[in-house]
Biopython code that builds the backbone (N, CA, C, O; Angstrom):
import numpy as np
from Bio.PDB.StructureBuilder import StructureBuilder

atoms = [
    (1, "MET", "N", (2.274, -2.317, 26.355)),
    (1, "MET", "CA", (1.892, -2.349, 24.966)),
    (1, "MET", "C", (1.971, -3.786, 24.459)),
    (1, "MET", "O", (2.881, -4.536, 24.811)),
    (2, "ALA", "N", (1.015, -4.146, 23.638)),
    (2, "ALA", "CA", (0.985, -5.475, 23.036)),
    (2, "ALA", "C", (1.491, -5.383, 21.608)),
    (2, "ALA", "O", (1.459, -4.316, 20.994)),
    (3, "ALA", "N", (1.958, -6.509, 21.084)),
    (3, "ALA", "CA", (2.390, -6.575, 19.687)),
    (3, "ALA", "C", (1.634, -7.716, 19.012)),
    (3, "ALA", "O", (1.490, -8.802, 19.574)),
    (4, "ILE", "N", (1.153, -7.451, 17.798)),
    (4, "ILE", "CA", (0.389, -8.445, 17.042)),
    (4, "ILE", "C", (0.904, -8.508, 15.613)),
    (4, "ILE", "O", (1.745, -7.708, 15.204)),
    (5, "GLN", "N", (0.383, -9.475, 14.859)),
    (5, "GLN", "CA", (0.678, -9.578, 13.426)),
    (5, "GLN", "C", (-0.503, -8.986, 12.661)),
    (5, "GLN", "O", (-1.658, -9.255, 12.990)),
    (6, "VAL", "N", (-0.211, -8.179, 11.639)),
    (6, "VAL", "CA", (-1.229, -7.498, 10.847)),
    (6, "VAL", "C", (-0.960, -7.786, 9.373)),
    (6, "VAL", "O", (0.192, -7.843, 8.944)),
    (7, "LEU", "N", (-2.028, -7.967, 8.606)),
    (7, "LEU", "CA", (-1.898, -8.146, 7.165)),
    (7, "LEU", "C", (-2.204, -6.821, 6.484)),
    (7, "LEU", "O", (-3.284, -6.258, 6.663)),
    (8, "VAL", "N", (-1.254, -6.327, 5.707)),
    (8, "VAL", "CA", (-1.432, -5.101, 4.922)),
    (8, "VAL", "C", (-1.227, -5.498, 3.474)),
    (8, "VAL", "O", (-0.126, -5.882, 3.078)),
    (9, "GLY", "N", (-2.298, -5.406, 2.677)),
    (9, "GLY", "CA", (-2.229, -5.918, 1.307)),
    (9, "GLY", "C", (-2.028, -7.422, 1.368)),
    (9, "GLY", "O", (-2.847, -8.141, 1.940)),
    (10, "LYS", "N", (-0.934, -7.899, 0.775)),
    (10, "LYS", "CA", (-0.615, -9.329, 0.819)),
    (10, "LYS", "C", (0.580, -9.615, 1.720)),
    (10, "LYS", "O", (1.162, -10.698, 1.670)),
    (11, "ASN", "N", (0.940, -8.635, 2.546)),
    (11, "ASN", "CA", (2.135, -8.739, 3.376)),
    (11, "ASN", "C", (1.784, -8.821, 4.857)),
    (11, "ASN", "O", (1.035, -7.995, 5.379)),
    (12, "PHE", "N", (2.336, -9.828, 5.524)),
    (12, "PHE", "CA", (2.189, -9.926, 6.970)),
    (12, "PHE", "C", (3.257, -9.069, 7.630)),
    (12, "PHE", "O", (4.442, -9.171, 7.312)),
    (13, "ILE", "N", (2.820, -8.226, 8.550)),
    (13, "ILE", "CA", (3.733, -7.375, 9.310)),
    (13, "ILE", "C", (3.735, -7.914, 10.735)),
    (13, "ILE", "O", (2.703, -7.908, 11.406)),
    (14, "ASP", "N", (4.890, -8.377, 11.195)),
    (14, "ASP", "CA", (5.016, -8.916, 12.542)),
    (14, "ASP", "C", (5.325, -7.810, 13.545)),
    (14, "ASP", "O", (5.839, -6.753, 13.181)),
    (15, "ASP", "N", (5.011, -8.064, 14.785)),
    (15, "ASP", "CA", (5.348, -7.174, 15.899)),
    (15, "ASP", "C", (4.841, -5.750, 15.716)),
    (15, "ASP", "O", (5.567, -4.788, 15.965)),
    (16, "VAL", "N", (3.589, -5.620, 15.280)),
    (16, "VAL", "CA", (2.956, -4.299, 15.199)),
    (16, "VAL", "C", (2.515, -3.919, 16.605)),
    (16, "VAL", "O", (1.786, -4.666, 17.258)),
    (17, "LEU", "N", (2.959, -2.759, 17.066)),
    (17, "LEU", "CA", (2.597, -2.302, 18.404)),
    (17, "LEU", "C", (1.146, -1.839, 18.450)),
    (17, "LEU", "O", (0.676, -1.164, 17.533)),
    (18, "ILE", "N", (0.445, -2.198, 19.508)),
    (18, "ILE", "CA", (-0.898, -1.706, 19.770)),
    (18, "ILE", "C", (-0.785, -0.838, 21.007)),
    (18, "ILE", "O", (-0.378, -1.308, 22.069)),
    (19, "TYR", "N", (-1.144, 0.422, 20.869)),
    (19, "TYR", "CA", (-0.949, 1.352, 21.970)),
    (19, "TYR", "C", (-2.173, 2.232, 22.153)),
    (19, "TYR", "O", (-2.509, 3.037, 21.284)),
    (20, "GLY", "N", (-2.829, 2.074, 23.281)),
    (20, "GLY", "CA", (-4.043, 2.827, 23.582)),
    (20, "GLY", "C", (-3.825, 4.309, 23.786)),
    (20, "GLY", "O", (-4.764, 5.095, 23.659)),
    (21, "GLY", "N", (-2.601, 4.706, 24.100)),
    (21, "GLY", "CA", (-2.321, 6.118, 24.329)),
    (21, "GLY", "C", (-2.026, 6.893, 23.063)),
    (21, "GLY", "O", (-1.838, 8.109, 23.115)),
    (22, "SER", "N", (-1.980, 6.221, 21.933)),
    (22, "SER", "CA", (-1.649, 6.889, 20.685)),
    (22, "SER", "C", (-2.884, 7.532, 20.063)),
    (22, "SER", "O", (-3.983, 6.981, 20.115)),
    (23, "GLU", "N", (-2.685, 8.693, 19.484)),
    (23, "GLU", "CA", (-3.764, 9.387, 18.779)),
    (23, "GLU", "C", (-3.728, 9.103, 17.283)),
    (23, "GLU", "O", (-4.680, 9.418, 16.569)),
    (24, "VAL", "N", (-2.629, 8.505, 16.798)),
    (24, "VAL", "CA", (-2.475, 8.239, 15.372)),
    (24, "VAL", "C", (-1.895, 6.842, 15.157)),
    (24, "VAL", "O", (-1.290, 6.260, 16.057)),
    (25, "ASN", "N", (-2.092, 6.320, 13.948)),
    (25, "ASN", "CA", (-1.431, 5.098, 13.511)),
    (25, "ASN", "C", (-0.132, 5.525, 12.845)),
    (25, "ASN", "O", (-0.109, 6.507, 12.104)),
    (26, "ILE", "N", (0.952, 4.794, 13.102)),
    (26, "ILE", "CA", (2.261, 5.186, 12.586)),
    (26, "ILE", "C", (2.859, 4.040, 11.781)),
    (26, "ILE", "O", (2.745, 2.873, 12.156)),
    (27, "ILE", "N", (3.495, 4.391, 10.673)),
    (27, "ILE", "CA", (4.236, 3.430, 9.859)),
    (27, "ILE", "C", (5.567, 4.076, 9.502)),
    (27, "ILE", "O", (5.609, 5.260, 9.165)),
    (28, "ILE", "N", (6.671, 3.303, 9.571)),
    (28, "ILE", "CA", (7.968, 3.887, 9.235)),
    (28, "ILE", "C", (8.175, 3.886, 7.721)),
    (28, "ILE", "O", (7.544, 3.122, 6.990)),
    (29, "GLU", "N", (9.060, 4.748, 7.281)),
    (29, "GLU", "CA", (9.287, 4.947, 5.846)),
    (29, "GLU", "C", (9.727, 3.662, 5.141)),
    (29, "GLU", "O", (9.260, 3.387, 4.036)),
    (30, "ASN", "N", (10.613, 2.871, 5.750)),
    (30, "ASN", "CA", (11.072, 1.634, 5.110)),
    (30, "ASN", "C", (9.920, 0.677, 4.827)),
    (30, "ASN", "O", (9.882, 0.058, 3.763)),
    (31, "LEU", "N", (8.985, 0.546, 5.759)),
    (31, "LEU", "CA", (7.845, -0.337, 5.554)),
    (31, "LEU", "C", (6.944, 0.210, 4.453)),
    (31, "LEU", "O", (6.428, -0.559, 3.642)),
    (32, "LYS", "N", (6.749, 1.514, 4.413)),
    (32, "LYS", "CA", (5.957, 2.137, 3.345)),
    (32, "LYS", "C", (6.534, 1.772, 1.978)),
    (32, "LYS", "O", (5.797, 1.425, 1.055)),
    (33, "ILE", "N", (7.853, 1.854, 1.861)),
    (33, "ILE", "CA", (8.523, 1.522, 0.605)),
    (33, "ILE", "C", (8.386, 0.030, 0.309)),
    (33, "ILE", "O", (8.080, -0.355, -0.820)),
    (34, "GLN", "N", (8.611, -0.808, 1.318)),
    (34, "GLN", "CA", (8.511, -2.265, 1.155)),
    (34, "GLN", "C", (7.124, -2.680, 0.671)),
    (34, "GLN", "O", (6.995, -3.610, -0.125)),
    (35, "LEU", "N", (6.094, -1.996, 1.147)),
    (35, "LEU", "CA", (4.715, -2.314, 0.773)),
    (35, "LEU", "C", (4.312, -1.691, -0.562)),
    (35, "LEU", "O", (3.217, -1.951, -1.062)),
    (36, "GLY", "N", (5.185, -0.873, -1.139)),
    (36, "GLY", "CA", (4.883, -0.242, -2.422)),
    (36, "GLY", "C", (3.871, 0.881, -2.314)),
    (36, "GLY", "O", (3.142, 1.161, -3.266)),
    (37, "LEU", "N", (3.824, 1.521, -1.161)),
    (37, "LEU", "CA", (2.881, 2.624, -0.937)),
    (37, "LEU", "C", (3.586, 3.927, -1.278)),
    (37, "LEU", "O", (4.474, 4.365, -0.547)),
    (38, "SER", "N", (3.197, 4.542, -2.374)),
    (38, "SER", "CA", (3.932, 5.718, -2.823)),
    (38, "SER", "C", (3.204, 7.034, -2.597)),
    (38, "SER", "O", (3.847, 8.054, -2.352)),
    (39, "LYS", "N", (1.885, 7.034, -2.672)),
    (39, "LYS", "CA", (1.140, 8.288, -2.576)),
    (39, "LYS", "C", (1.016, 8.739, -1.123)),
    (39, "LYS", "O", (0.488, 8.021, -0.274)),
    (40, "LEU", "N", (1.517, 9.943, -0.860)),
    (40, "LEU", "CA", (1.425, 10.523, 0.477)),
    (40, "LEU", "C", (0.605, 11.800, 0.434)),
    (40, "LEU", "O", (0.689, 12.575, -0.519)),
    (41, "ASN", "N", (-0.179, 12.008, 1.462)),
    (41, "ASN", "CA", (-0.894, 13.263, 1.660)),
    (41, "ASN", "C", (-0.145, 14.076, 2.711)),
    (41, "ASN", "O", (0.628, 13.525, 3.495)),
    (42, "LEU", "N", (-0.372, 15.357, 2.724)),
    (42, "LEU", "CA", (0.259, 16.250, 3.688)),
    (42, "LEU", "C", (-0.196, 15.911, 5.103)),
    (42, "LEU", "O", (-1.382, 15.680, 5.338)),
    (43, "ALA", "N", (0.730, 15.881, 6.032)),
    (43, "ALA", "CA", (0.415, 15.710, 7.461)),
    (43, "ALA", "C", (0.586, 17.074, 8.120)),
    (43, "ALA", "O", (1.714, 17.523, 8.323)),
    (44, "PRO", "N", (-0.521, 17.738, 8.456)),
    (44, "PRO", "CA", (-0.446, 19.120, 8.950)),
    (44, "PRO", "C", (-0.170, 19.224, 10.453)),
    (44, "PRO", "O", (-0.705, 20.112, 11.117)),
    (45, "TYR", "N", (0.648, 18.339, 10.987)),
    (45, "TYR", "CA", (0.933, 18.348, 12.424)),
    (45, "TYR", "C", (2.279, 17.686, 12.685)),
    (45, "TYR", "O", (2.817, 16.987, 11.827)),
    (46, "ASN", "N", (2.809, 17.913, 13.869)),
    (46, "ASN", "CA", (3.971, 17.194, 14.371)),
    (46, "ASN", "C", (3.485, 16.206, 15.411)),
    (46, "ASN", "O", (2.386, 16.358, 15.945)),
    (47, "LEU", "N", (4.287, 15.196, 15.705)),
    (47, "LEU", "CA", (3.919, 14.192, 16.694)),
    (47, "LEU", "C", (4.775, 14.349, 17.942)),
    (47, "LEU", "O", (5.991, 14.518, 17.848)),
    (48, "ARG", "N", (4.150, 14.295, 19.102)),
    (48, "ARG", "CA", (4.895, 14.211, 20.353)),
    (48, "ARG", "C", (4.897, 12.738, 20.732)),
    (48, "ARG", "O", (3.856, 12.157, 21.038)),
    (49, "MET", "N", (6.074, 12.151, 20.706)),
    (49, "MET", "CA", (6.210, 10.728, 20.976)),
    (49, "MET", "C", (6.143, 10.465, 22.483)),
    (49, "MET", "O", (6.211, 11.395, 23.286)),
    (50, "ALA", "N", (6.011, 9.194, 22.855)),
    (50, "ALA", "CA", (5.899, 8.810, 24.269)),
    (50, "ALA", "C", (7.112, 9.268, 25.074)),
    (50, "ALA", "O", (6.985, 9.565, 26.263)),
    (51, "ASN", "N", (8.279, 9.330, 24.448)),
    (51, "ASN", "CA", (9.479, 9.796, 25.149)),
    (51, "ASN", "C", (9.617, 11.319, 25.120)),
    (51, "ASN", "O", (10.658, 11.861, 25.492)),
    (52, "GLN", "N", (8.560, 12.002, 24.675)),
    (52, "GLN", "CA", (8.443, 13.463, 24.633)),
    (52, "GLN", "C", (9.253, 14.131, 23.515)),
    (52, "GLN", "O", (9.322, 15.359, 23.473)),
    (53, "THR", "N", (9.861, 13.367, 22.619)),
    (53, "THR", "CA", (10.515, 13.973, 21.464)),
    (53, "THR", "C", (9.451, 14.359, 20.441)),
    (53, "THR", "O", (8.348, 13.812, 20.444)),
    (54, "ILE", "N", (9.788, 15.292, 19.580)),
    (54, "ILE", "CA", (8.887, 15.734, 18.520)),
    (54, "ILE", "C", (9.340, 15.105, 17.207)),
    (54, "ILE", "O", (10.512, 15.187, 16.841)),
    (55, "ALA", "N", (8.403, 14.476, 16.501)),
    (55, "ALA", "CA", (8.698, 13.857, 15.205)),
    (55, "ALA", "C", (7.911, 14.583, 14.123)),
    (55, "ALA", "O", (6.710, 14.813, 14.261)),
    (56, "LYS", "N", (8.600, 14.937, 13.051)),
    (56, "LYS", "CA", (7.964, 15.576, 11.895)),
    (56, "LYS", "C", (7.542, 14.482, 10.918)),
    (56, "LYS", "O", (8.398, 13.786, 10.371)),
    (57, "PRO", "N", (6.226, 14.317, 10.688)),
    (57, "PRO", "CA", (5.766, 13.290, 9.747)),
    (57, "PRO", "C", (6.208, 13.588, 8.322)),
    (57, "PRO", "O", (6.344, 14.743, 7.921)),
    (58, "LEU", "N", (6.431, 12.508, 7.564)),
    (58, "LEU", "CA", (6.745, 12.646, 6.143)),
    (58, "LEU", "C", (5.470, 12.792, 5.327)),
    (58, "LEU", "O", (5.503, 13.289, 4.201)),
    (59, "GLY", "N", (4.346, 12.360, 5.891)),
    (59, "GLY", "CA", (3.061, 12.449, 5.212)),
    (59, "GLY", "C", (2.070, 11.444, 5.779)),
    (59, "GLY", "O", (2.349, 10.767, 6.769)),
    (60, "LEU", "N", (0.907, 11.359, 5.136)),
    (60, "LEU", "CA", (-0.156, 10.448, 5.551)),
    (60, "LEU", "C", (-0.490, 9.478, 4.432)),
    (60, "LEU", "O", (-0.468, 9.833, 3.254)),
    (61, "ILE", "N", (-0.797, 8.257, 4.816)),
    (61, "ILE", "CA", (-1.366, 7.283, 3.884)),
    (61, "ILE", "C", (-2.801, 7.087, 4.333)),
    (61, "ILE", "O", (-3.050, 6.585, 5.429)),
    (62, "ARG", "N", (-3.737, 7.476, 3.499)),
    (62, "ARG", "CA", (-5.156, 7.377, 3.845)),
    (62, "ARG", "C", (-5.740, 6.055, 3.343)),
    (62, "ARG", "O", (-5.316, 5.510, 2.324)),
    (63, "ASP", "N", (-6.730, 5.558, 4.096)),
    (63, "ASP", "CA", (-7.497, 4.365, 3.706)),
    (63, "ASP", "C", (-6.610, 3.166, 3.386)),
    (63, "ASP", "O", (-6.768, 2.527, 2.346)),
    (64, "LEU", "N", (-5.686, 2.871, 4.279)),
    (64, "LEU", "CA", (-4.834, 1.696, 4.146)),
    (64, "LEU", "C", (-5.594, 0.494, 4.694)),
    (64, "LEU", "O", (-5.936, 0.453, 5.876)),
    (65, "LYS", "N", (-5.855, -0.477, 3.832)),
    (65, "LYS", "CA", (-6.616, -1.653, 4.250)),
    (65, "LYS", "C", (-5.708, -2.576, 5.056)),
    (65, "LYS", "O", (-4.668, -3.022, 4.572)),
    (66, "THR", "N", (-6.113, -2.852, 6.281)),
    (66, "THR", "CA", (-5.369, -3.752, 7.153)),
    (66, "THR", "C", (-6.297, -4.845, 7.650)),
    (66, "THR", "O", (-7.491, -4.620, 7.845)),
    (67, "LEU", "N", (-5.742, -6.026, 7.851)),
    (67, "LEU", "CA", (-6.490, -7.135, 8.428)),
    (67, "LEU", "C", (-5.876, -7.463, 9.778)),
    (67, "LEU", "O", (-4.687, -7.767, 9.881)),
    (68, "VAL", "N", (-6.700, -7.396, 10.803)),
    (68, "VAL", "CA", (-6.276, -7.734, 12.156)),
    (68, "VAL", "C", (-7.116, -8.913, 12.601)),
    (68, "VAL", "O", (-8.326, -8.784, 12.793)),
    (69, "HIS", "N", (-6.482, -10.057, 12.765)),
    (69, "HIS", "CA", (-7.177, -11.293, 13.153)),
    (69, "HIS", "C", (-8.376, -11.571, 12.243)),
    (69, "HIS", "O", (-9.448, -11.961, 12.705)),
    (70, "GLY", "N", (-8.169, -11.358, 10.929)),
    (70, "GLY", "CA", (-9.192, -11.679, 9.945)),
    (70, "GLY", "C", (-10.259, -10.620, 9.739)),
    (70, "GLY", "O", (-11.152, -10.808, 8.913)),
    (71, "ILE", "N", (-10.194, -9.520, 10.461)),
    (71, "ILE", "CA", (-11.182, -8.446, 10.322)),
    (71, "ILE", "C", (-10.522, -7.269, 9.610)),
    (71, "ILE", "O", (-9.458, -6.804, 10.019)),
    (72, "ALA", "N", (-11.164, -6.788, 8.538)),
    (72, "ALA", "CA", (-10.610, -5.699, 7.726)),
    (72, "ALA", "C", (-10.925, -4.341, 8.345)),
    (72, "ALA", "O", (-12.034, -4.099, 8.820)),
    (73, "TYR", "N", (-9.934, -3.471, 8.328)),
    (73, "TYR", "CA", (-10.075, -2.099, 8.809)),
    (73, "TYR", "C", (-9.405, -1.166, 7.820)),
    (73, "TYR", "O", (-8.373, -1.502, 7.240)),
    (74, "MET", "N", (-9.983, -0.012, 7.632)),
    (74, "MET", "CA", (-9.356, 1.037, 6.835)),
    (74, "MET", "C", (-8.765, 2.027, 7.829)),
    (74, "MET", "O", (-9.482, 2.587, 8.658)),
    (75, "VAL", "N", (-7.462, 2.241, 7.743)),
    (75, "VAL", "CA", (-6.800, 3.141, 8.682)),
    (75, "VAL", "C", (-6.024, 4.204, 7.923)),
    (75, "VAL", "O", (-5.631, 4.010, 6.773)),
    (76, "THR", "N", (-5.813, 5.318, 8.585)),
    (76, "THR", "CA", (-4.923, 6.356, 8.082)),
    (76, "THR", "C", (-3.642, 6.258, 8.895)),
    (76, "THR", "O", (-3.676, 6.290, 10.125)),
    (77, "CYS", "N", (-2.517, 6.140, 8.208)),
    (77, "CYS", "CA", (-1.225, 6.004, 8.879)),
    (77, "CYS", "C", (-0.375, 7.244, 8.650)),
    (77, "CYS", "O", (-0.327, 7.790, 7.548)),
    (78, "THR", "N", (0.285, 7.672, 9.695)),
    (78, "THR", "CA", (1.250, 8.752, 9.614)),
    (78, "THR", "C", (2.613, 8.125, 9.335)),
    (78, "THR", "O", (3.067, 7.257, 10.081)),
    (79, "VAL", "N", (3.262, 8.567, 8.263)),
    (79, "VAL", "CA", (4.572, 8.035, 7.882)),
    (79, "VAL", "C", (5.648, 8.873, 8.564)),
    (79, "VAL", "O", (5.637, 10.102, 8.503)),
    (80, "VAL", "N", (6.583, 8.173, 9.220)),
    (80, "VAL", "CA", (7.672, 8.856, 9.927)),
    (80, "VAL", "C", (9.006, 8.256, 9.493)),
    (80, "VAL", "O", (9.051, 7.187, 8.884)),
    (81, "ASN", "N", (10.096, 8.963, 9.815)),
    (81, "ASN", "CA", (11.434, 8.449, 9.545)),
    (81, "ASN", "C", (11.645, 7.132, 10.273)),
    (81, "ASN", "O", (10.984, 6.854, 11.274)),
    (82, "ASN", "N", (12.555, 6.332, 9.774)),
    (82, "ASN", "CA", (12.792, 4.992, 10.306)),
    (82, "ASN", "C", (13.244, 4.968, 11.761)),
    (82, "ASN", "O", (13.006, 3.981, 12.456)),
    (83, "ASN", "N", (13.878, 6.008, 12.229)),
    (83, "ASN", "CA", (14.418, 6.010, 13.589)),
    (83, "ASN", "C", (13.418, 6.474, 14.654)),
    (83, "ASN", "O", (13.779, 6.548, 15.828)),
    (84, "VAL", "N", (12.196, 6.782, 14.285)),
    (84, "VAL", "CA", (11.220, 7.301, 15.252)),
    (84, "VAL", "C", (10.681, 6.195, 16.157)),
    (84, "VAL", "O", (10.519, 6.414, 17.358)),
    (85, "LEU", "N", (10.399, 5.005, 15.602)),
    (85, "LEU", "CA", (9.930, 3.884, 16.407)),
    (85, "LEU", "C", (11.106, 3.012, 16.811)),
    (85, "LEU", "O", (12.155, 3.031, 16.168)),
    (86, "ASP", "N", (10.924, 2.246, 17.884)),
    (86, "ASP", "CA", (11.897, 1.251, 18.317)),
    (86, "ASP", "C", (12.280, 0.394, 17.112)),
    (86, "ASP", "O", (11.413, 0.045, 16.311)),
    (87, "SER", "N", (13.541, 0.055, 16.970)),
    (87, "SER", "CA", (14.030, -0.637, 15.776)),
    (87, "SER", "C", (13.371, -1.995, 15.517)),
    (87, "SER", "O", (13.426, -2.491, 14.391)),
    (88, "SER", "N", (12.754, -2.603, 16.523)),
    (88, "SER", "CA", (12.116, -3.903, 16.309)),
    (88, "SER", "C", (10.673, -3.772, 15.830)),
    (88, "SER", "O", (10.021, -4.780, 15.559)),
    (89, "HIS", "N", (10.167, -2.549, 15.721)),
    (89, "HIS", "CA", (8.787, -2.322, 15.300)),
    (89, "HIS", "C", (8.755, -1.368, 14.111)),
    (89, "HIS", "O", (9.491, -0.382, 14.072)),
    (90, "SER", "N", (7.895, -1.673, 13.146)),
    (90, "SER", "CA", (7.803, -0.814, 11.965)),
    (90, "SER", "C", (6.431, -0.172, 11.831)),
    (90, "SER", "O", (6.185, 0.603, 10.906)),
    (91, "MET", "N", (5.532, -0.503, 12.770)),
    (91, "MET", "CA", (4.177, 0.027, 12.702)),
    (91, "MET", "C", (3.591, 0.092, 14.119)),
    (91, "MET", "O", (3.874, -0.758, 14.963)),
    (92, "LEU", "N", (2.777, 1.109, 14.354)),
    (92, "LEU", "CA", (2.063, 1.268, 15.615)),
    (92, "LEU", "C", (0.615, 1.572, 15.279)),
    (92, "LEU", "O", (0.336, 2.474, 14.489)),
    (93, "LEU", "N", (-0.307, 0.829, 15.872)),
    (93, "LEU", "CA", (-1.735, 1.075, 15.664)),
    (93, "LEU", "C", (-2.366, 1.548, 16.952)),
    (93, "LEU", "O", (-2.124, 0.986, 18.021)),
    (94, "LYS", "N", (-3.180, 2.591, 16.845)),
    (94, "LYS", "CA", (-3.957, 3.001, 18.010)),
    (94, "LYS", "C", (-5.091, 1.994, 18.195)),
    (94, "LYS", "O", (-5.332, 1.173, 17.310)),
    (95, "CYS", "N", (-5.764, 2.042, 19.291)),
    (95, "CYS", "CA", (-6.734, 0.991, 19.644)),
    (95, "CYS", "C", (-8.149, 1.221, 19.127)),
    (95, "CYS", "O", (-9.058, 0.499, 19.535)),
    (96, "SER", "N", (-8.375, 2.184, 18.257)),
    (96, "SER", "CA", (-9.745, 2.437, 17.795)),
    (96, "SER", "C", (-10.329, 1.240, 17.058)),
    (96, "SER", "O", (-11.545, 1.047, 17.072)),
    (97, "TRP", "N", (-9.497, 0.436, 16.418)),
    (97, "TRP", "CA", (-10.005, -0.750, 15.716)),
    (97, "TRP", "C", (-10.594, -1.756, 16.699)),
    (97, "TRP", "O", (-11.475, -2.534, 16.332)),
    (98, "LEU", "N", (-10.115, -1.749, 17.949)),
    (98, "LEU", "CA", (-10.701, -2.640, 18.962)),
    (98, "LEU", "C", (-12.155, -2.264, 19.219)),
    (98, "LEU", "O", (-13.014, -3.131, 19.373)),
    (99, "LYS", "N", (-12.416, -0.971, 19.263)),
    (99, "LYS", "CA", (-13.797, -0.502, 19.462)),
    (99, "LYS", "C", (-14.674, -0.901, 18.280)),
    (99, "LYS", "O", (-15.803, -1.357, 18.460)),
    (100, "ASP", "N", (-14.145, -0.724, 17.069)),
    (100, "ASP", "CA", (-14.886, -1.106, 15.862)),
    (100, "ASP", "C", (-15.219, -2.600, 15.847)),
    (100, "ASP", "O", (-16.275, -3.003, 15.360)),
    (101, "ALA", "N", (-14.308, -3.416, 16.386)),
    (101, "ALA", "CA", (-14.508, -4.856, 16.408)),
    (101, "ALA", "C", (-15.373, -5.302, 17.588)),
    (101, "ALA", "O", (-15.679, -6.486, 17.731)),
    (102, "LYS", "N", (-15.765, -4.341, 18.431)),
    (102, "LYS", "CA", (-16.563, -4.635, 19.633)),
    (102, "LYS", "C", (-15.878, -5.665, 20.525)),
    (102, "LYS", "O", (-16.513, -6.571, 21.065)),
    (103, "VAL", "N", (-14.551, -5.498, 20.665)),
    (103, "VAL", "CA", (-13.764, -6.379, 21.511)),
    (103, "VAL", "C", (-13.944, -5.974, 22.960)),
    (103, "VAL", "O", (-14.003, -4.787, 23.282)),
    (104, "SER", "N", (-14.030, -6.963, 23.827)),
    (104, "SER", "CA", (-14.059, -6.683, 25.255)),
    (104, "SER", "C", (-12.995, -7.507, 25.939)),
    (104, "SER", "O", (-12.648, -8.592, 25.472)),
    (105, "HIS", "N", (-12.481, -7.009, 27.025)),
    (105, "HIS", "CA", (-11.463, -7.743, 27.785)),
    (105, "HIS", "C", (-11.709, -7.498, 29.269)),
    (105, "HIS", "O", (-12.425, -6.574, 29.658)),
    (106, "ASP", "N", (-11.101, -8.345, 30.080)),
    (106, "ASP", "CA", (-11.241, -8.159, 31.529)),
    (106, "ASP", "C", (-9.890, -8.181, 32.214)),
    (106, "ASP", "O", (-9.815, -8.039, 33.435)),
]
sb = StructureBuilder()
sb.init_structure("model")
sb.init_model(0)
sb.init_chain("A")
sb.init_seg("    ")
for serial, (resi, resn, name, xyz) in enumerate(atoms, 1):
    if name == "N":
        sb.init_residue(resn, " ", resi, " ")
    sb.init_atom(name, np.array(xyz, "f"), 0.0, 1.0, " ", f" {name:<3s}", serial, name[0])
structure = sb.get_structure()
């Protein structure tokens, strides 16, 4: 997994995990509060994490504007408790934005 810096609103978020195996974008509750994101939508599912534990989402943040290397993306993030992700990471993005950006690698 790679880690990058992402701009959300006017805030730079360091060490955002990029994970191709993820089906959802994840943000921890502390970061949601720090960013002033208060409105949550219902998350009608549970998450099976990479370590096979089940995490109950607190809700969804729809249409969160993020900037990745200067390119804007609208993402939906699943909000989870602070202990769900590794303590050094507060956000995980799935790789669909790479497809949108027409990124290629070898």
